[in-house]
N, C-alpha and C positions, 0 to 999 in steps of 0.2 A: 573782811568777811561780810559785814553788814551791807557794804556797797554791792558786793557780789550777789547777796540775797535780794537786795532791792532791784538790781539789774535783771536778775532771773525772773523776779516777779513782774517787772515791766515787760520783759520779752514775752512771758507767758500771757500777760494781759493783752499785749498787742496781737499775739497769735490768735487768742480767743476772739478778740474783736474782729480780726480779719475773717476768721471762720464764720463768725456770726453774720458778718456782712455778706459773705458769699452765700450762706444758707438763706438769708432773707431774700437776696437777689434771685436765687434759684426758685424759691417758693413763689416770688412775685412773677417770674417768667412763666412758671407752670400755671399759675392762676390766670395770667393774661391769655395763655394759650388755650386754656379751657374756656374762658369767656369768649374768645374769638371763635372757637369751634361751635359753641352754643349759639352765638349770633349767626354764624354761617348756616348752621342747620335750620335755625328759625327762618332765615331769609329764604333758603331753598324750599322749605315747607310752604311758605307763603306763596312763592312763585308756582309751585305745583298745584296748590289749592286754587290759585287764580286761573291756571290752565284748565283744571278740572271743571270749573264753573262754566266754561265756555265751549266744552266739547262733549260729544255723546258717542260712545263706542259700541261696537258690535263684537260679541264674544261667543264663539262657537266651541264647545268643549266636547272632545271625543269620548266615547265609552271607555276606551283603554288606549294603550300605546302600541297595540299590535298593528302591523302594516295594513291589515284589512280595515280596522276601525279608524285608522288615520286617513285612509283613502276615502272612507265613507264620510268622515267629517268634512273633507274638502268638497265632496259632491253636495253635501247639505249646505255648506256655506255658499257655494255657487248659486244654488237654487234660491236661498234667502236673499243674497245680494241682488240677484235679478228681480226678485219680487219687490224688494224695497225700492229699487231704482224706478220701478214702474209706478209706485204710489207716492214716492217722495220727490223725485226730480232733484234739481240742484239749487233751487231758489228759496227753499223753506227756511224759516228761522229755527233756532234751537228749540224753542217752545213748541212750534208747529211740528218739528221732527219728533219730539218726545211724545206729543199727543197722538200723532198719526201711528207711531209704533205701538203705543198702548192700546189704541183702538183696534189694531189688527193683530193682536197677539194670537188669537185663535187661528187666523188664517196663516200666520207664520208657522205655528205648530203643525197645522195641516200640511203645508207645503213641505216642511222638513220630514214629517211622518211619511208622506208619499214617496219621497226619495229613499227613505230607509226601507220601506216595504218593497219598492221596485228593485232594490239591491239585494233583497232576500233576507232581510233582518226583521226582527220584531221588537227592537229596542223602543222603549217609551221615549218621548221627547217633551221637554218643558221649556217654555219661553217666558221670560219675565224681565221687567225693567227694574233694576236694583243697583245699589252702590256695591262696587266690587273692588277689591284691592288688586292692583297690578304691579308687578316688578317693573324695572326699566324695560321699555319695549320700543323696538325700532321698526318703523314703517317706512319703506323706501329709504330715503336718506334723512329722515327725521326721527329723533329719539324722544319719547315721552317719558318724563321722570316717574319713578315709582310713587304710588299713592292710591287713594281711593278715587274712582271715577264712576259716574253714572253710565250704565251700559245696558244694552239689550243682551241678556244672557240666554243662549240656547244650549241646553244641556241634553246630550244624547246618552241614553241608558244610564250607567253608573256615573258618568261624567268624571272618570278617573284618569283620562288621557290628556296629552298635551292639547293646547287650544290653538285656534286661529282667531285673529282679531283684526279689526281695522277701525278707523275713525269714521263714524256714520255722519256726524256733523262737526265741522264742515265736511262736505261729501267727498272724503278721500277713499271711501270704499269702492267707488265706481271708476277705478283706474286700471290701466294695463299693468299688472304686477310684474310682467316679464322684464320691464325696463329697470326695476329696482330703484326708482327715484320718484319723488313727488314733483310734479311740474311746477314751474315758476308761477303759473296762473293759480294753482291750488295753494301754493305757499302764500300768495297774496290773500287768498281767502282766509287762511289762518291768521295772517298779520292783521286783517281787518277786525277779527274778534278777540285778539290778544293784545296785551301791552307789548311794547318793544322788548322789554326785558324777558317777558314770557316767550315771545316769539324766538328770540335768539337762543333761549335755553333749549328749545327742542331741535334746533338745527344741528345736524351731525357734522359740524364744521369746527375744528379746533380753534381757528383764529377768531371766529365769531363767538365761540363759547368763552374764550378768554375775555372778550368784551364784557360778558356777564360777570365773570369772576372779578374783574376790576371794579365793577359796580358793587361787589360784595366786600371789598377790602376793608380791613379794620383800621379805624382811626383812633 
């Protein structure tokens, strides 16, 4: 009887020990997974912030999502892009682009306001250089990660509609949008101002994106 009791105690202790080992292992795996996700998020945020420091965006927000207001937004953006192309050209630095835009905010508002009036609307328009949060956005065949970016924000009326955007520096705004891609020449302009890791992050290419993910792997 005593041997049976001892044997049962030993079996119970063994089972408890195994269960404890499994539990500790599960907790450890969960902890490592969370740590990996935390590091991955931190690295991705650092890459986004690095990208944001080197580009300047244009953001035109429609009054609403009605077809008329969305069409008006596109007419306004065309006028603004044409105006900016005239004063910026393609060889300005990031700082020179920023300062030129800030210097011409009144003219930008005036140009946008003229289009709005010509289309028969009386919406107010406001232009400002400010930090703006953007979700993931694709331009041509490049995808820019979500986060805060400095941008020229042009808000039409209540600014409650979907927006149109582009990258003003480097000068990706002045492209033929109908092709739906960013030329290799323009990609090289991006590569020149970004690190290789940042550059590969924005390419809408699964194989090249995998190269970035490999760089983020957990050791």
